[in-house]
N, C-alpha and C positions, 0 to 999 in steps of 0.2 A: 467378496469384499473384505471379509475378515482376514483372509489370507493375504490380500494385497496390502491392506493397511497394517497388518501384523498386530492387530489389537490385542489378541490374547498374549502374545509374546512380550509386547511392550508393557502391558499391565502387570504381567507376572514378574518381570524384572524389577519394575518399580516397587511392587509389593515386597520383594526381597530386600531391595536397597533401603527402603524407608522403615521396614519392620512393621508393616501394617497389613491388614487383610486385603485380599484381592478386590472385594467390592468397595472398600473404603478408598482405594485409588481413584475410582470413578465417581464416588459420591461425596467424599470429604474434601475440604479446602486445603490450601497450602500451609496454613498455620499448623494444622494437624500433622502434616508431614515433617515440618521443621521441628516441632516439639518431640516427635517420635525419635528423631535422630539425636537431638540436643540432650534429652533426658538420659539417654544411654551413655553420653559422655560426662554429663554433670555428676551422676551418682558416684563413679569411681574417684572423681575429684572432690568429693565430699561437699557438693553444693546442693542446696534445696531451692527449687524455683519458687518465686513469689507469684501471688495471684492478686493483682490490683483490682480494686472495686471499680464500678462505673464512675463513682464520684471521684476517686483518685485519678482515673484516666482523664476525666473532664477538667481536672485542675492542672494537668500537664500543659506546658507551654506549646504553642504551635510550631511546626517546623519553620525555620527562617531562611535556610539556604536552598538554592535551586541549582540544578546542573547547568553547565555552560553550553548553550546552544547559540552559535553565532548565526547572524543573518548572512546567507551566502551572497557572493558577488554573482548575481543572476545573469548569465550570458552563455553563449556557445564558445567552448574552448577547443581550438584546433591543436593546441599543444598538450603535452602530457600532464595529467593530473594524478598524483600519487595518493593512494588511500592508505593511511596508517591507523592502526587500532590498538589501544591498550588491551592486553590480554587479561580478561576478568578483573578490570580495574576496581570495580566496586566491591568485588569479593575479596580483593587483596587487602582492603582497608578496614576489615572487620576488627572490632575491639571488644573485649569482654570487660564489663564494668558494672558496678552498682553505685547509685548516687550516694555520695558521702561528703559531709562537711568536714574539712580538715583545717585545724587552727593554723594561722600564718607561720608561727615558729616551726611547727612540724613540717609544713610545706617547704620551708626554706631548708630544713635539714635533709629532706629527701629529693631536693631539686635535681640531683644527678640521676635519680632513678625513675623520673617521670617523663612522659612525652605530652606536650601541650598541642592540641589540635588548633587549626586556624580560627575556630570559633570560640576558643578559650576554655575548652574542656580538657582536663588533665587525665592521663591514663598511665598506669605503672608500666614499666618496660617488661618485656617477656622474661628477662633475667630475674626479675623479682617474682612475678607470678603470671603464668600464661592463662588467658581467659578461655571460657568455654567455646565461644564462637570462633576465635582464631584457631583453636585446635581442631574444631569440627571442620571448618572450611579448608584448613591446610590439608587435612586427610582427604576431603572430597576432591580437591583440585589435584592432589598428587595421584589419587586413585584414578581419576578421569584421564590423566596424562598416560598412565600405564595401560588403561583400557584402549585408548586410541592407538598406542604403539602396537598393542596386540592385534587390533583390527588391520593394521598394515601388514603384519606378519602372516595373517591367516585370511588373505583376500580370497583365496580359491575356495575356501569352505563357506558356502553361502549360509548354511544354518547357523554356524558359529558367528559369522560376521553380523547377521541380523541380531543375534542375542547380545553381542558386544555393543552394537550400535544402540540398542534399546537401553543398555546399562549406562553408556556414556551420556545418553540423552537425559536419563533420570538424574544423574549426577549434576549435569548442567542446570536442569530445572531447579533442583533443590538449592544449588549455590546462588542462582539468580533471585530466588524469592526470599532468601534469608535477610537481605537488606530491607525488603518491604516489611518483614516481620518486625524489625526493630522500630520502624517508623509508623506503624499502624496504630496511631494514638486514639482513633475513634472506635474501631471494632477489634483492636488487637487484644490478645489474651495476656501478653507480658511485654508491652512496648517500652521502649526507652528512646525518647526523642534525641537525647544527647548523643547517643551512638549513631543514630541515623543522620543527624545533622553533621556530625564530625566526618562521617564517611563521604557525604556529598561535598562538603567544603574542601576536604583534602583532595578528593578526585578532581574538583574544579581547579584547585590551585596547581595540581600536577599537569593538567591539560594546558592551562595558561602558561606555565613555565616552559612546556614543550613547544608551544606556538612561538613564544618569544625567542627561544633558542634557534628555531628554524628561520625565522625572519631576520635574526641578527647575524647569522653565519653567511658571510658574503661569498665564500667559495662555492656554495651550492647554487647560488642564484635562484633561490626558492622563495615562495611566498604562500602563506596559508590563506586560502580563499573561503574555507568553510570549516567549522568545528562543531561537533555534535556529541555531547555527553562524554564519550571516551574515544572518539576518533577525530581525525583531521584530514582535510583534503589540501594537498600541496601542489601548487602550480609551478612547473618548470618550463620557462620559455625557451624555445629553440632546442630543447634536448631531444636526442634520438631515443629510441626504445631501449637500446643498450645502456645509454647514459642514465636513463630514468631508473632502471633497475639497480644500477650501481649506486646512485645518489640515494635512492629509497632505502637501501640496506644500510648505508652510512648514517642516515638520519635515525633509523631505528636503533642502531647500536649506540649512537651518541646520546640519544634521549634515555635509553635504558641505563646507560652508565651514570647518568646524573640522578637516578632514583634508587632508593634502597630496594633490596630484594624483598619479595618476589615480583615487584612491579616491572613489567616488561612491555615495551612498545613493539608491535609486530607489523612488518611491512606486508600488506595484504595483496595489493593489486595496482595496476596502472590502467587508467582510462585514457584512451587515445582514439578518437576525440570524445568529447562528452558535453552534456548540457546540465548546468545547475540551475534548476527552476526556482524553488523556494526551499524553506526548511523541510528536510526529510523527503524531498522530491528531486531526484536526479536520474540521469540515464546516460549510458555511454557504451563504447566498445571496450570490453575488459580483457586485459592480459594478466594472467596470474603467475606465469613463469616466463623466463627469457626465451625458452625454446618453443613456446606456443606460437604457431604461425597464424592460425585463424582466430580472430577475436570472437568473444562471446557477447551477445547483446544482453546487457545487464541493466535493469530498471528498478527503481525503488519509489513507491508512492504515487506514480503516475498511472494513467488509465490503462496502460498495457498490462498491468498486474493487478488491477482492481476489478471487483465483481459487481459494482454498482451501476454498470452501463451494459449496453448490448455488445455482442462480439464484434460487430462491424467497427465500432469505435476503436477497439484495441488493435484490430488488424490494420486499419488505415493509418493509425498513428504510428504503429511499429514500422510499417513499410515506408512511411514518409521519413521517419528518423533514420532508417537504414540507407535510404537514398541520400539524405543529407550527409551522413557520416562517410559514405563510400564515394560519392560523386561531387559533393559541394555544389551541385547544379540546381538552382532554385527552379529553373524552367522545367526540369524533369519532374520535380515534386509537384509543381503546379499542374502539369498535364495529368499526372496520376490522380491527384485529388479531384480535378474536374471530371475525369473519366469515371471515377467512382460515383460522383454526384449525378452524372448523367444516367448512369445505369439505374440509379434509384429513382430518378425523375421519370424515366421511360418505363418503369415497372419491370426491369430485367434483373433486378437483384434478388438473391435468394432470401426468403422470409426468415430462414433459420439464423441469419446473421443479425437480425433486427429484433430479436426476442429478448425482452427484459425478464428477469427472474428474481423476484423479491420475496423475502421470508414472510410467512404468515405466522403471526404471533398469537392467534386465537381471538375469537370475537370479543371476549371479555377484557382483553388487554388494550383495546383502542378507546380513545375518548369519544363521546357522542358527537356525531357529525364529522368524524375524521374522514378525509378524502385520501384514502390509501388504495392503490390499484388492487393489491392482493385481497383486501377486504371487500372492495366493490365487486370483483369477479366472484368471490365466494358467496356473497349475498344473491347474485344472479343465479349461480349454480344451485343454491339451496331452494330456490323457488321451483325448480324442476325435480330435484332429487335431494331429500333431506340427508341422504347418506354420502353426499359428494363433498362434504367439508374437508379441506386438507388438514393434515396433522399439524400440530404446533411445531414450528421450526421448518416445515416443508416449504420449498420455494415454488411460488406460483408463477407460471410463465404468462406473458401478455405482450401485446403489440399496441401501437398507436395508429389510428386510422384517420382518414379525412372526415370532416364533418362540417356542419353549417358554421360559418364564421361567427365568432363570439361565444360559441359553446364552450363551457369549462372543459379543461383537458381530461378530467376524470370521466367525462361522458364519452370520450373517444377511445377508452380502453376496451380491448377485445381479446378474447382467447385466440391463439394462433389457428386453432381448428376452425373457428368461425370464419376467419378470412379465407382460408383454403376452400371452404364449402360455399361461400357466397361471393360470386365474382363482382358484385357491386361494391364490395368493401376493398379499399386499397390502402396500402401503407402511407402514412402521412409523411411524404418525402420532405416537405418544408420543415416540419418539426424535427425530423431526424437529422437533417443537414445543419440547420441553424441552431438547434439546441443541444445536439449530442455530438456530432462529428466535428464541426468547426471550432467550438470553444476550446477543446483540448489542444487542437492544432494551433490555435491563436496564442495560447499561453506559452507554447514553445517557440513559434516562429516570430512572435512579436519581439523576442529578445534580439533578433537580428534585423528588425525593422520591416518585417513582412506582414501585410494585412491579408490574411487568408479569406476574409469575408468578401473582399473585392474579387477574388477568383470566382466565387459563387455568383456574384452580381453580373459578371461578364458572360455567364452561360445564357444560351438562348432560352426563351420561354417554351415550355413543353405543355401541350394541351392534349391529353390522352383520353379519348372516349372509352367508356367501359360498357361492354355488352351485358345486357341484362340476362338473368337466368331464365331459361325456358320454363322451369317448373313454377315460377312465381306467378301470381294472378296478373291478368292484363291490366286491371284497374289500379294496381299498386303504384303509389306515388313515391318519388324520391326527391332529394334535395339536389340542387345544381352542383354542389361540391362533390357529389358522388360521381359525377360524370366529367368534370373538368378540374384541373389542378389550380386554376386561377379564375378570377372574376373579371377577366379582360375579354373584350370582343376580339375574335380571331381575325377580323377584317381591318378594323381601325385601331385596335388596342386600347380603346376607351374602357373605363370601368363600367360594369353593368351587372345587374342582378340576374340576367338571363344569358343564354348562350350567345346571342347576337344582340347588340345594342339597338335601341329604337330607331336611331337615324339610319342604320344599315338595313333594318327590316323594311323601311320605307322604299328601299331600292333593291328589290329581290334579284333583278337581273344582274346588277353590278356585283352583288354578293355571290351569286352563282358562278360568275366568270372568275372572280378572285379565288374562290375555294376550289374550283376545277383546276385552275393553274397550279395551285399548291399541291393538289392531289397528283397531278401529272408529274410534277417535280419530285415528289416523294417516291412515286412509282419508278421514275427514271433512276433515282439514287439506289433504290432497292435492286433493280436489275443489274446495276454496276457492281453492287456488293455480291450478288449471286454469281456473276461472271468471275 
């Protein structure tokens, strides 16, 4: 595992870059790293860092500006959608400053030597004095660019490539957290809200200006349908793949030309087709180069890339989206989803695809009376073996089984091994389908007017009897829900608390005839399948 994750190599490179001890890379926070690099640059520039007190930090004003995150036009896009991203936008706008009250007459005299940010904060130009943070970040970004170029030149040397990759990753991380260092007014060691707000406001203004340029340029026929912090999604109606890459490059060059160096808009990829669901949730077939023939399934924020559900949800959603992108045939998607639901209802699905795995935070970390599956299973395990408590941070696997109607969900949680060992326990197909599988599908397909829950309601009712274990005592009693998936009579379909309703039990001969007919029909269907 250490070799696969390259933990030693990455940690060693970060220790070299930040100038801190190996152990401190793993145990200390980001402010410690930023200060380690910043102080090495501040000393030759004859700067001494200040250390504000808790009272001084509490008197600082709160941040006022927020990044621009547009609400996307949520729908399915069959046309090309370009994705353009500003390269290290927040890192480019770093300023070095100290709070200083300047008299109006002096401010007028130096008006040509200052830059005023959109939120009214003034900074001297680099020609007068270059700040610590701009110099530090300029060196970091230039160094990272050189490291990435070296990675391309030495692709064949695996050991060197891994070392260079760890180095560029460390440079990227330190550049990203420097902005947070300036805006950490509650727990920061040396915050400066004016710098943080100026960065956010200038970045927001830059993105808004880029969006306006794209929307106003008629020759491109483009429209921005989503913007997020430092990136924008541009819709091109009727454009081919070749035209999309050409226009995308033109947009990137035009926006870059309207901004001062080193601000640069990078054309990243083309989605064809794609779905924009909500903020930070989208999925599509991605093309990164014009020569790329086969698209790559790329998803952000949806269940295909999340770990808070079972694998079946991710697999069914991904396969359904691929069918939508490749065929645009809703009937094929409907058949696939119904087939997967039937497999689960008939008990033919693999239990491995329906296992949840949630993190255990330790018994002392939960509130009294907390209904958490990982905690509930741990309590049960501890009653048998006091040494079986999971480690803090370890993921505890579990499944949901059928139980008596009205029972709280927490009481239906079982370990996968329990279900495998006890044939009377069955996966709760109704819960998995209605609460796990269908909701993510509904969030996607409702955008094109499809109600996936109707697909489930169209399925025939399945009543599957469960054979009892031979090893259990003959007098052991069970609930009806352990043997049937519904509380409907198999003869007349009326609701009942028993296997067969009271009306049908009064006509045993009629019941025997109906059930024998159904058995013969099922046997006939089975013979046809065998043939």
